[in-house]
Structures are given as structure tokens and as C-alpha cells.
VEXRO-260169 format. One record per residue (C-alpha): residue number from 1; chain; x, y, z. Coordinates in steps of 0.5 Angstrom, whole numbers, plus 500, padded with zeros to 3 digits. Example, Ala and Ser with C-alpha at 12.3 -4.5 7.8 and 13.67 -1.06 7.14 Angstrom:
REM VEXRO-260169
> nr	kette	xx	yy	zz
> 1	A	525	491	516
> 2	A	527	498	514
END
This chain:
REM VEXRO-260169
> nr	kette	xx	yy	zz
> 1	A	441	625	478
> 2	A	443	622	471
> 3	A	448	617	468
> 4	A	450	614	461
> 5	A	449	607	461
> 6	A	452	602	456
> 7	A	448	604	450
> 8	A	451	611	452
> 9	A	443	613	454
> 10	A	442	618	460
> 11	A	438	614	465
> 12	A	436	616	472
> 13	A	440	614	478
> 14	A	434	615	483
> 15	A	433	608	484
> 16	A	439	607	488
> 17	A	438	612	494
> 18	A	430	609	494
> 19	A	433	602	494
> 20	A	438	603	499
> 21	A	433	607	504
> 22	A	427	601	502
> 23	A	432	595	504
> 24	A	435	598	510
> 25	A	428	600	513
> 26	A	425	593	511
> 27	A	431	590	514
> 28	A	431	594	520
> 29	A	423	592	521
> 30	A	424	584	519
> 31	A	430	583	523
> 32	A	431	582	531
> 33	A	433	589	534
> 34	A	440	587	536
> 35	A	441	586	528
> 36	A	436	591	525
> 37	A	440	597	528
> 38	A	446	595	525
> 39	A	443	593	518
> 40	A	440	599	518
> 41	A	446	603	519
> 42	A	450	599	514
> 43	A	445	600	509
> 44	A	444	607	509
> 45	A	451	608	510
> 46	A	453	604	504
> 47	A	448	607	500
> 48	A	450	614	502
> 49	A	457	612	500
> 50	A	455	610	494
> 51	A	451	616	492
> 52	A	457	620	493
> 53	A	461	616	488
> 54	A	455	616	483
> 55	A	455	624	484
> 56	A	463	625	484
> 57	A	465	620	480
> 58	A	462	623	474
> 59	A	467	629	475
> 60	A	472	630	469
> 61	A	478	628	474
> 62	A	475	622	476
> 63	A	472	619	470
> 64	A	478	615	469
> 65	A	479	612	476
> 66	A	476	605	475
> 67	A	478	599	479
> 68	A	484	599	484
> 69	A	489	600	479
> 70	A	485	607	477
> 71	A	485	609	485
> 72	A	492	607	486
> 73	A	494	611	480
> 74	A	490	617	482
> 75	A	493	617	489
> 76	A	500	616	486
> 77	A	498	623	482
> 78	A	496	626	489
> 79	A	489	625	488
> 80	A	484	621	492
> 81	A	479	618	487
> 82	A	472	618	489
> 83	A	472	610	489
> 84	A	478	610	494
> 85	A	473	614	498
> 86	A	468	609	497
> 87	A	472	603	499
> 88	A	475	606	505
> 89	A	467	608	507
> 90	A	465	601	506
> 91	A	470	598	510
> 92	A	469	603	516
> 93	A	461	602	515
> 94	A	463	594	515
> 95	A	467	594	521
> 96	A	463	598	525
> 97	A	457	594	524
> 98	A	460	587	523
> 99	A	461	586	531
> 100	A	453	584	531
> 101	A	455	578	528
> 102	A	462	576	530
> 103	A	465	573	536
> 104	A	472	577	537
> 105	A	477	582	533
> 106	A	479	577	528
> 107	A	472	574	526
> 108	A	470	581	526
> 109	A	475	583	520
> 110	A	473	576	517
> 111	A	465	579	517
> 112	A	467	586	515
> 113	A	471	583	509
> 114	A	465	579	507
> 115	A	460	585	508
> 116	A	465	590	504
> 117	A	467	585	499
> 118	A	459	583	497
> 119	A	458	590	496
> 120	A	463	591	492
> 121	A	462	585	488
> 122	A	455	587	486
> 123	A	457	594	484
> 124	A	462	590	479
> 125	A	456	587	476
> 126	A	452	593	475
> 127	A	454	594	468
> 128	A	447	592	465
> 129	A	440	593	466
> 130	A	437	588	471
> 131	A	444	584	472
> 132	A	445	587	479
> 133	A	438	586	482
> 134	A	437	579	479
> 135	A	444	577	482
> 136	A	441	580	489
> 137	A	434	577	489
> 138	A	437	570	487
> 139	A	442	570	492
> 140	A	438	573	497
> 141	A	432	568	496
> 142	A	437	563	499
> 143	A	438	566	505
> 144	A	431	567	508
> 145	A	432	562	514
> 146	A	435	564	520
> 147	A	435	569	525
> 148	A	438	574	520
> 149	A	433	572	514
> 150	A	430	578	515
> 151	A	436	582	511
> 152	A	435	577	505
> 153	A	428	578	505
> 154	A	429	586	505
> 155	A	434	585	499
> 156	A	429	580	495
> 157	A	423	585	496
> 158	A	427	591	494
> 159	A	431	588	488
> 160	A	424	585	485
> 161	A	421	592	486
> 162	A	426	596	482
> 163	A	427	590	477
> 164	A	422	592	472
> 165	A	424	599	471
> 166	A	431	597	471
> 167	A	430	592	466
> 168	A	426	598	462
> 169	A	432	602	462
> 170	A	428	608	466
> 171	A	433	607	472
> 172	A	439	604	474
> 173	A	441	602	481
> 174	A	448	606	481
> 175	A	453	605	486
> 176	A	448	607	492
> 177	A	443	602	490
> 178	A	448	596	489
> 179	A	453	598	495
> 180	A	447	598	500
> 181	A	444	591	497
> 182	A	450	588	496
> 183	A	452	590	503
> 184	A	446	587	506
> 185	A	447	581	502
> 186	A	454	580	505
> 187	A	451	582	512
> 188	A	446	576	512
> 189	A	452	571	509
> 190	A	456	573	515
> 191	A	451	573	520
> 192	A	449	566	518
> 193	A	456	563	518
> 194	A	462	561	522
> 195	A	469	564	522
> 196	A	471	558	517
> 197	A	465	559	512
> 198	A	466	567	513
> 199	A	474	566	511
> 200	A	472	561	505
> 201	A	466	566	503
> 202	A	471	572	503
> 203	A	477	568	499
> 204	A	472	567	494
> 205	A	470	575	494
> 206	A	477	577	494
> 207	A	478	572	488
> 208	A	472	575	484
> 209	A	474	582	485
> 210	A	482	581	483
> 211	A	479	577	477
> 212	A	475	583	475
> 213	A	481	587	474
> 214	A	484	582	469
> 215	A	477	580	465
> 216	A	470	582	463
> 217	A	465	579	467
> 218	A	460	581	461
> 219	A	464	577	456
> 220	A	464	571	461
> 221	A	457	572	462
> 222	A	456	572	454
> 223	A	460	566	453
> 224	A	457	562	458
> 225	A	450	558	456
> 226	A	445	559	462
> 227	A	448	565	465
> 228	A	447	569	458
> 229	A	440	568	457
> 230	A	439	569	465
> 231	A	442	576	464
> 232	A	439	578	458
> 233	A	432	576	460
> 234	A	427	582	461
> 235	A	432	587	457
> 236	A	430	590	451
> 237	A	434	588	445
> 238	A	439	593	441
> 239	A	433	594	436
> 240	A	428	596	441
> 241	A	428	604	443
> 242	A	426	606	450
END
């Protein structure tokens, strides 16, 4: 499995499925059983759905179906894009597992939104070497406490494990890895917050996702001191060769 990166160079996608399986199994082991089983299902399902998009999304008829506008355009033309399948699958997996961290139907929708929104946001960040892994590790490192802290630990360990190869552009997470890690971060966020906090987190995720349709996260990061240096840390420069 190979994808062209931002330089146009071929990079192996093997890290994605490996990260999905590793983080899911680690979460299942580290979490209490009532949370471990749903986390395992969520991580594996999110990774599998992302892997489908990694493979199908490179087909000529799917390459241009980017963002929600691209998926809607494909639907209007009578096609179902691989990205649309991924969105439906992520939402389904999120709803199926959100019951373990919610208290009722409405709260379950909020929790599922946080899970699916987090998975999608991490996927949107996976446009430069190490960016998604760094973001996951940093956010998850703040989420190590509480009954669901094992999900945060699983994401931190997996993200740091894949980071060196990701930064050196030997592998990339792709949708499989980004979706799985993001979904587990979202699961931990949902598990450690009440309905009001979940609603706030979901609002932020929706706003960032909507913003991504209009602005480039890469341009924002490059224009922001601190974020720019963190994003570039560990990456090889343009002059360097693989």
C-alpha cells in the first residue's frame, strides 16, 4: 500500500493498519472491561473504514472527491465516494460504542459526535509527516487520568512509536491510522466529560471541520509562531533526500 505524500514521493501506508491494531489492543488491555471492549471495537472499525478509503480513494473516479463538498458533488452525479462511505461508517461505529460512555439517547448522540468528529479532525491534520501523530500524542498526554485514561495511554504510546518512521517519511498513518487514533482520543474525551462539556467539544470540532472547507490548516500552522516550529520539528528539510 503506497500513497504519494506532499512532496509527490511514494510512502508506505503500512503504519496505518499497524497503529489501528496496536492502539485498539492496548486500549482494550488498559481500560476496564466495560470500556475496553467498546474501545477495541471502535479502534478496529475506524481503522478498517479508514483502510477502505486509503485503498478505494486512490481510484481515478474518487481522487477528486475531497471534503464534504466533494462527497456531495459525487452523490449529485450518482456516485458514492469512498469518503462518504467512511463518514457513514465512522458515525455508525461511534454511535454503536458511545453507549458505554453516555447516559441516554441525546447524550449518546453527543458522545458519538465527539468520537466521530475527533477521528475526522485527526485525519484532516494528516497532511505533513508526523503532524497527526504529534497532535494525538500531545492531546492524549493530557488525558491519562480517570477510568478511561487507558485510552489516552494507548494513543500516546502508539503515536510516539510510529512518529520516527512517520517523520522520516518512510511511512504515513493514512486514514486507517489517523481515524483509529482520533476515534480513541474522542472516546477518551467523551468518557471524561459530561453532556454540557461534550456539547462544547462537539461544537469546537464542528467549527474546525467547517473551517477546513474554507481555509488551509497547513497555511494557518505555517503562519503561527510556535505551531510552525512544532510542526516542522523532526521533519527532513526540502533539501534533504530520503
